[in-house]
C-alpha positions in Angstrom: 23.7 -1.7 9.7 20.1 -3.0 9.8 18.7 -4.0 6.4 16.0 -1.3 6.5 18.7 1.4 6.7 20.6 2.9 3.8 24.0 4.7 3.9 23.7 8.3 2.7 27.1 9.6 3.5 30.4 8.9 1.8 28.8 7.6 -1.4 30.4 8.4 -4.7 28.5 10.1 -7.5 26.1 7.8 -9.4 23.5 5.1 -8.6 23.7 3.0 -5.5 21.2 0.1 -5.1 20.1 -2.2 -2.3 17.6 -5.0 -2.3 16.2 -7.0 0.6 13.1 -9.0 1.7 10.7 -8.1 4.5 8.4 -10.6 6.1 6.1 -11.0 9.0 8.7 -10.1 11.6 8.9 -6.5 10.1 5.2 -5.8 11.0 5.4 -7.1 14.6 6.6 -3.7 15.9 3.6 -2.0 14.4 0.9 -3.3 16.7 -2.0 -1.4 15.2 -1.1 -2.4 11.6 -3.7 -4.0 9.4 -0.9 -5.9 7.7 0.4 -8.7 9.9 1.8 -11.2 7.4 3.3 -10.9 4.0 6.3 -11.3 1.7 7.8 -8.3 0.0 10.9 -7.4 -2.0 12.1 -3.9 -1.4 14.4 -2.3 -4.0 16.1 1.0 -3.0 18.1 3.2 -5.3 20.0 6.3 -4.2 21.2 8.6 -7.0 23.9 11.2 -6.4 24.4 14.0 -8.9 26.5 16.8 -7.5 24.7 18.0 -4.4 21.4 16.4 -5.4 20.4 13.1 -3.7 17.4 11.2 -4.9 15.9 8.1 -3.4 13.5 5.6 -5.1 11.8 2.9 -3.1 10.1 0.0 -5.0 8.1 -2.6 -3.1 6.5 -5.7 -4.6 5.0 -8.6 -2.9 1.8 -9.9 -1.3 -0.1 -9.4 1.9 -1.4 -12.7 3.3 -3.6 -11.8 6.2 -6.4 -9.7 4.7 -9.9 -11.0 4.5 -12.2 -10.9 1.5 -15.0 -8.3 1.8 -17.5 -10.7 0.3 -16.8 -14.0 2.0 -14.5 -13.2 4.9 -12.0 -15.8 3.7 -8.3 -15.1 3.7 -6.9 -13.8 0.4 -3.5 -12.9 -1.0 -3.4 -9.3 -1.9 -0.6 -8.6 -4.4 0.9 -5.1 -4.2 3.4 -3.1 -6.2 4.3 0.5 -5.3 7.1 2.9 -6.1 7.8 6.3 -4.4 10.5 8.9 -5.2 12.0 11.2 -2.6 14.6 14.0 -2.5 17.1 13.9 0.3 18.1 17.4 1.6 20.4 18.4 4.4 19.3 20.8 7.0 21.1 22.1 10.1 17.9 21.8 12.2 15.9 18.6 12.6 12.8 19.2 10.4 9.9 16.8 9.8 10.1 15.2 6.4 7.3 15.8 3.8 5.7 13.5 1.3 8.5 14.2 -1.2 11.4 15.5 0.8 13.4 13.7 3.5 15.4 16.1 5.6 18.7 14.8 7.2 21.3 16.4 9.4 24.7 17.2 7.9 26.5 14.6 10.1 23.9 11.9 9.5 25.4 8.8 7.8 22.4 6.4 7.7 18.7 6.7 7.0 16.2 4.3 8.5 13.5 3.6 6.0 11.3 1.3 8.2 8.5 3.8 8.6 8.5 4.8 4.9 8.3 1.1 3.9 5.5 0.4 6.4 3.5 3.4 5.2 4.0 2.5 1.5 2.8 -1.1 2.1 -0.3 0.1 4.1 -1.2 2.8 1.6 -1.1 0.3 -1.2 -3.9 -1.9 0.3 -6.9 -1.6 -2.0 -10.1 -0.2 -0.6 -12.1 -3.1 -1.9 -10.6 -6.4 -1.0 -12.1 -9.3 -2.8 -11.1 -12.4 -4.6 -10.7 -11.8 -8.4 -13.5 -13.0 -10.7 -11.3 -15.9 -11.8 -10.6 -16.9 -8.2 -14.4 -16.6 -7.4 -15.1 -18.9 -10.4 -12.5 -21.4 -9.2 -14.2 -21.5 -5.8 -11.8 -19.4 -3.8 -14.7 -17.4 -2.4 -16.7 -19.2 0.3 -19.9 -20.2 -1.6 -21.9 -20.7 1.6 -21.1 -17.1 2.8 -22.0 -15.7 -0.6 -25.4 -17.5 -0.5 -26.0 -16.1 3.0 -25.2 -12.6 1.8 -27.6 -13.0 -1.1 -30.3 -14.3 1.2 -30.1 -11.5 3.7 -29.2 -8.6 1.3 -31.8 -5.9 1.2 -33.9 -5.9 -2.0 -34.6 -2.6 -3.6 -38.1 -1.8 -4.6 -38.3 -1.2 -8.4 -41.8 0.3 -8.1 -41.7 4.0 -8.8 -43.6 6.5 -6.7 -46.6 7.8 -8.7 -45.5 11.4 -8.0 -42.2 10.8 -9.8 -43.9 9.1 -12.7 -45.6 12.4 -13.6 -42.1 14.0 -13.7 -40.7 11.2 -15.9 -43.5 11.9 -18.5 -42.4 15.6 -18.6 -38.8 14.5 -19.1 -39.6 12.5 -22.2 -41.2 15.4 -24.1 
C-alpha cells in the first residue's frame, strides 16, 4: 500500500494513526503546481466510533522553492495546516465535498495524495516575503530592494485645491 493511502476497512473501533514524510518527488506528478520542492511531515488519524469515521490530516513542513515578493530570492516558507473530514459510505460514486469524503462500501483504501497536495497549496501565504528578522540579517537581496525603492512610483502629497475646501468643512 502506498504511503499516501490509508486503510479504511477492517479497522477496530478507536484511533488509528499514520505518519510519513513527503518530499520533492511527491510534487513531480503535479506539473502545474507552484510547489516543486519541500519537506513535510504528514500525520493522519482515523477515528472510528460505531458507524462514524472521522479523518484528521495534519501537515507541517516547509516549501523551499518559493520566491520572495520583494527581492525575488528563494525563501523557505514554513507551513502548518490541519483539516478534518467525515468519511461516509455511499452505494454510488459521489464527488467528495470540503468536509465529507464519500467511499464505496467495498472500498478498503483511500488515496489522500490529492487532499495532501491541495492542503499544501492552500497554505501558501498570499504575501511571500522574508520575515523582518531575516531582512535585517541580510536574507533579502539588498541590491534588489534598492532598485525597487529607486523605481517605485512616488505619490504626490499635494492636495487638490478643490478638496482642500471640503476638508475645511469637515473640521467644523
